[in-house]
C-alpha positions in Angstrom: -11.3 -0.7 2.9 -10.4 -4.4 2.9 -8.0 -5.8 0.4 -9.3 -7.1 -2.9 -7.9 -10.5 -4.0 -7.7 -12.0 -7.5 -6.5 -15.5 -8.3 -5.4 -16.7 -11.7 -4.3 -19.9 -13.4 -0.8 -19.7 -14.9 -0.3 -21.6 -18.2 3.4 -21.0 -18.9 2.7 -18.6 -21.8 0.2 -15.9 -20.8 1.8 -12.8 -19.3 -1.2 -10.4 -19.1 -4.1 -10.9 -16.7 -7.2 -8.7 -16.2 -7.9 -7.7 -12.6 -11.5 -7.9 -11.6 -11.2 -4.5 -9.9 -9.5 -1.6 -11.5 -6.9 -0.2 -9.0 -7.1 3.4 -7.9 -3.4 3.7 -8.7 -0.7 1.5 -10.1 2.0 1.6 -7.5 4.2 -0.8 -5.7 2.4 0.2 -2.5 -0.9 -1.0 -3.8 -0.1 -4.6 -4.6 1.2 -7.8 -3.2 1.6 -10.5 -5.8 2.6 -14.2 -5.4 3.4 -16.8 -8.0 3.5 -20.3 -6.6 3.6 -18.7 -3.1 6.7 -16.6 -4.0 6.5 -12.8 -3.6 7.0 -10.9 -6.9 8.5 -7.4 -7.0 6.6 -4.6 -8.8 8.1 -2.6 -11.7 9.3 -3.1 -15.3 12.7 -4.2 -14.0 11.2 -6.8 -11.8 8.3 -9.3 -12.1 5.2 -7.2 -13.2 3.6 -3.9 -14.0 0.0 -2.7 -13.8 -1.7 -0.5 -16.3 -5.4 0.2 -15.8 -6.9 -3.2 -14.9 -4.2 -5.2 -16.6 -1.4 -6.9 -14.7 1.5 -7.9 -17.0 4.3 -10.2 -15.9 7.8 -9.8 -17.5 7.9 -13.6 -17.8 4.9 -15.9 -18.1 4.1 -17.6 -14.8 4.3 -21.4 -14.8 1.2 -23.6 -15.2 -0.9 -24.1 -12.1 -4.4 -23.8 -10.7 -4.9 -20.5 -8.8 -1.1 -20.3 -8.6 -1.1 -16.5 -9.1 -2.5 -14.4 -6.2 -2.9 -10.6 -6.6 -3.8 -8.6 -3.5 -4.8 -5.0 -4.0 -4.3 -3.2 -0.7 -6.0 0.2 -1.3 -8.5 1.9 -3.5 -9.3 5.6 -4.0 -10.3 7.3 -0.8 -12.9 10.0 -0.8 -12.6 12.9 1.7 -15.9 14.3 2.7 -16.3 18.0 3.6 -18.2 18.7 6.7 -20.8 21.5 6.3 -20.4 24.6 8.4 -22.2 24.3 11.7 -22.5 20.5 11.4 -20.1 19.8 14.3 -21.8 20.6 17.6 -20.4 20.8 21.2 -22.1 17.5 22.0 -20.2 15.8 19.1 -16.9 17.1 20.5 -17.5 16.3 24.2 -16.5 13.1 26.0 -17.5 11.4 29.2 -14.5 11.3 31.5 -15.9 8.3 33.2 -15.8 6.4 29.9 -12.5 7.7 28.7 -9.8 8.0 31.3 -7.1 8.6 28.6 -9.0 11.6 27.2 -9.4 13.0 30.7 -5.6 12.6 31.4 -4.8 14.4 28.1 -7.4 17.2 28.8 -5.9 17.8 32.2 -2.4 17.7 30.9 
């Protein structure tokens, strides 16, 4: 999935911003946040935290137009279960003429 990007206007007093997409998980691995093009670290001891769809800064970002950028890197992934008998020999085969690497691996 491609990243989701929100931009907000800082006003020097607002600390909480509502994301337009609720993240699958609130984790430092899921966000890249910039204020005035300066990277912000995730966590209560750093620049911001996320709870549900609310991103809260520990200090209000300064005034600016779209000076806050929030990039969400991942969302919930769904694993599909393949039905018994759904994978056939034809689905597993390859054409050696089209895939020399696969042939080299197959031949060892």
